[in-house]
VOVEXMAR-903895 format. One line per field, with one value per residue (C-alpha): residue in one letter; x, y, z. Coordinates in steps of 0.1 Angstrom, whole numbers, plus 5000, padded with zeros to 4 digits. Example, Ala and Ser with C-alpha at 12.3 -4.5 7.8 and 13.67 -1.06 7.14 Angstrom:
REM residues 2
r <- [a|s]
xx <- [5123|5137]
yy <- [4955|4989]
zz <- [5078|5071]
END
This chain:
REM residues 99
r <- [x|x|x|x|x|x|x|x|x|x|x|x|x|x|x|x|x|x|x|x|x|x|x|x|x|x|x|x|x|x|x|x|x|x|x|x|x|x|x|x|x|x|x|x|x|x|x|x|x|x|x|x|x|x|x|x|x|x|x|x|x|x|x|x|x|x|x|x|x|x|x|x|x|x|x|x|x|x|x|x|x|x|x|x|x|x|x|x|x|x|x|x|x|x|x|x|x|x|x]
xx <- [3534|3566|3566|3594|3604|3630|3662|3642|3612|3635|3653|3626|3617|3645|3651|3615|3619|3653|3636|3612|3629|3651|3621|3605|3640|3646|3607|3614|3643|3634|3607|3631|3644|3614|3601|3564|3546|3511|3488|3494|3529|3519|3497|3527|3549|3533|3521|3485|3455|3446|3415|3433|3453|3419|3406|3437|3434|3396|3411|3435|3467|3485|3482|3501|3473|3492|3470|3450|3473|3475|3511|3521|3551|3567|3580|3547|3520|3549|3551|3516|3510|3533|3514|3485|3505|3486|3508|3508|3486|3502|3480|3468|3470|3440|3443|3444|3408|3405|3446]
yy <- [3208|3210|3194|3205|3181|3191|3169|3146|3139|3134|3109|3092|3089|3076|3046|3032|3035|3017|2987|2983|2976|2955|2933|2931|2920|2894|2884|2874|2859|2837|2822|2809|2788|2774|2744|2748|2778|2791|2797|2834|2832|2808|2834|2859|2832|2827|2861|2857|2863|2834|2824|2815|2792|2780|2775|2760|2736|2725|2718|2688|2713|2695|2707|2692|2689|2691|2692|2711|2737|2737|2738|2742|2730|2750|2719|2704|2732|2743|2708|2708|2737|2723|2694|2715|2735|2726|2721|2753|2753|2763|2788|2775|2802|2805|2807|2839|2847|2864|2862]
zz <- [6814|6836|6871|6900|6922|6955|6961|6980|6960|6935|6953|6965|6931|6914|6946|6937|6899|6903|6931|6905|6874|6900|6908|6873|6864|6890|6885|6848|6855|6881|6859|6832|6853|6868|6851|6864|6869|6881|6856|6861|6853|6826|6804|6812|6799|6769|6764|6768|6791|6826|6805|6777|6797|6818|6782|6767|6801|6785|6753|6772|6780|6802|6840|6869|6904|6936|6967|6943|6934|6896|6879|6843|6827|6799|6782|6784|6770|6746|6734|6734|6714|6688|6682|6674|6650|6614|6584|6560|6533|6499|6480|6450|6422|6399|6365|6347|6330|6295|6282]
END
């Protein structure tokens, strides 16, 4: 399948793509500098669903509540997650049978 665009359509599409990329890059860079994020930004930052962030909060994940607005500290959450890590279990080899 081939789509043909005239010159104006091609120019408009190119501009839209460029603006979309610029906006995405600004958002990505902006969230790196912010120590506190919204639930949506936090979910995106940690690569999980927003419902997971809500669930983690019920498990004791730190949440700042400012006038009813919840903010999530990246460093605090990272430390909280690290505190939940379990030590690596050593795999016991079973003895060979029948030798």
